N, C-alpha and C positions, 0 to 999 in steps of 0.2 A: 180954291181953284178947281172947281168941278168942271169936267170935260177936258181937262188937260191930258195930253198923252195920246197913245194909240187908241183908236176906237175898238170897242169890244167885239169879238167874233160871235158872241152869244146871240142866238135867235130864239124867239118865244117857242117855236116848235121843238126846240131841244129838250124841253121839260118832258114832253110826251115820249120822245125817243129814249131819254134817260130812264123813265119809268119802265119801259119795256126791257131795256138792257139790265136794269137792276132786278127786275122780276126774274130774269134768267141768271142772276147771281153775279153780275158784273161788279168788279172792284173799281176804285177811283182810277187806277192805272188803266183798266180796260175801258172805262168811260173815255179817258183821255185818248186812247188809241182809236176808239170808235168815232170820236169827233175830230180826230186829227189835230189835237192840241196837247200841250204839256200837262202833266199832273197838277202843277201849281195853278194852272188856268182853271181846272175843274174845282180845286179848292177855293179859288177866288169866286167862281160862279156860285158855289154853295153858300158863300157868305153874302154875296151881293144880290142874288136873285132868289127871293123866297119861294117862288113857284117851282124853280129848278130844285131847290133843297127839299121841298115838300114831296116832289115827284120821286126823288132819289130815296127819301125815307120811306115813302109808301111802298115803292117797289121792293126795297130790301126787307121791309117788315112782312109783306106777303110771302116773299121767297123764304124767309126764315120760318114763317109759320108752316109753310108746306113741308119744309124739311123736318121740323119738329113733329108734325103730324105723322110723317112717314117713319121717323125714328120711333115714335111711340107705338105705331101699328106694328112695327117690326119687333119691338120689345115685348108686346103682349100677344103677338100672333094674330093672324087674320085669315079670312076666307075670301076668295074671289071666284067669279064665274069665268070659265074659259070655254072656248069652242074647239072642237077637233073634227077634222074631216077624215072619215074612214071609208074604205071600200066594202060594200055589202053586196055580194053577188054581182060584182063588176060595176056597180053604181056607187058614185060618191054620196055619202050621207054625212050631214053635219050634225054633230052631237054636242050638246051643251052639258057641262058638268062642273061641279064645285071642286076647287082646289084649296087645300088647307096648308098654310105656311105656319109652322109651329113658332113659338116665341124664340127669339135669338138672345142667348145669355149675354153676349158681349154688348148688344144694344141695351139690355136691361142695366148692366153695370155702368155703361156710359151715361145713360139717362139718370140713374140714381146718384152717381158720384157728382154729376154736375148740378142736379136739382137739390140734393140734400147732402152736401159735402160733410157736414158734421156727423151724420149718421153712417155714411157709406164710404168715407175715406179709407185708404189702405190700412191705417192704424185706427182702431175704434176710438172715438172721442177726440180725434186729432185731424185737423185739416191737412190734406196732402199738399206738400210744398215741393218746389223745384230744387231746393237747396240740399236735398238728401244726397249724400255722396258715398255713403257706405252702407253695407248690410248691417242691420241692427245687431250690435253686440259681437259681430264677427271681427276677429283680430288675427293678423298674421303672427308668426312666431317672433318677429322683431317688434311686435306691439303696434304696428301700423294698421289702420282700419282696412278691411277688405272692400274694394270699390264695387259699386253695383254693376258696372259694366267695364270691361277692358277691351281695347281694340283687338286683342289677340284671343279673346274668349271664343271658343268654338272653332278656331282655325287650327289646322295642322301645320306643323313646322315644315318648311320647304326642304326637300331633299336636294342633294348636290346636283343631280341631272336637271331638276327644274330651275335651279338658280343659274345654271350655265346658259340657259336659253335667253336670259336677260342681258348677258354680256354682249358688248359690241364686238364684231369680228374685225380682226386686224388684217390688213392686206399683206 
């Protein structure tokens, strides 16, 4: 029963628009908002219209590549040419100069932990997992493991005058 049901809102020019949106980093929800349809409609268009799916994949691939190149450049450091306008004897003078951005250690760590997790995980020879719940080998006096993070970690206890401000006033 092909053709049964509501006609599709899809138009062939949507593929080019989706490419541009994905090049800017759009998610499926943002595509849906941009085309004024539901997210499930975008999912259906991705399955039903190959040109739309290809445009989305291409746009996202290029955007991801630009981010990866930027992260890599930040991890290893880079130089760029900048211009500066200065006043010399009352006259504006444009001066071009090279600016050096040194390597960013956090970008290096992020890059290496994602590209080579076996070598650069937090524990050598072990892949980092999300199920770590306690500090390695640390135990409380009652034998319970010490959590990695506590909601009260780093917070000061509230004093009596501070807690009083949260009470509702009675008439």
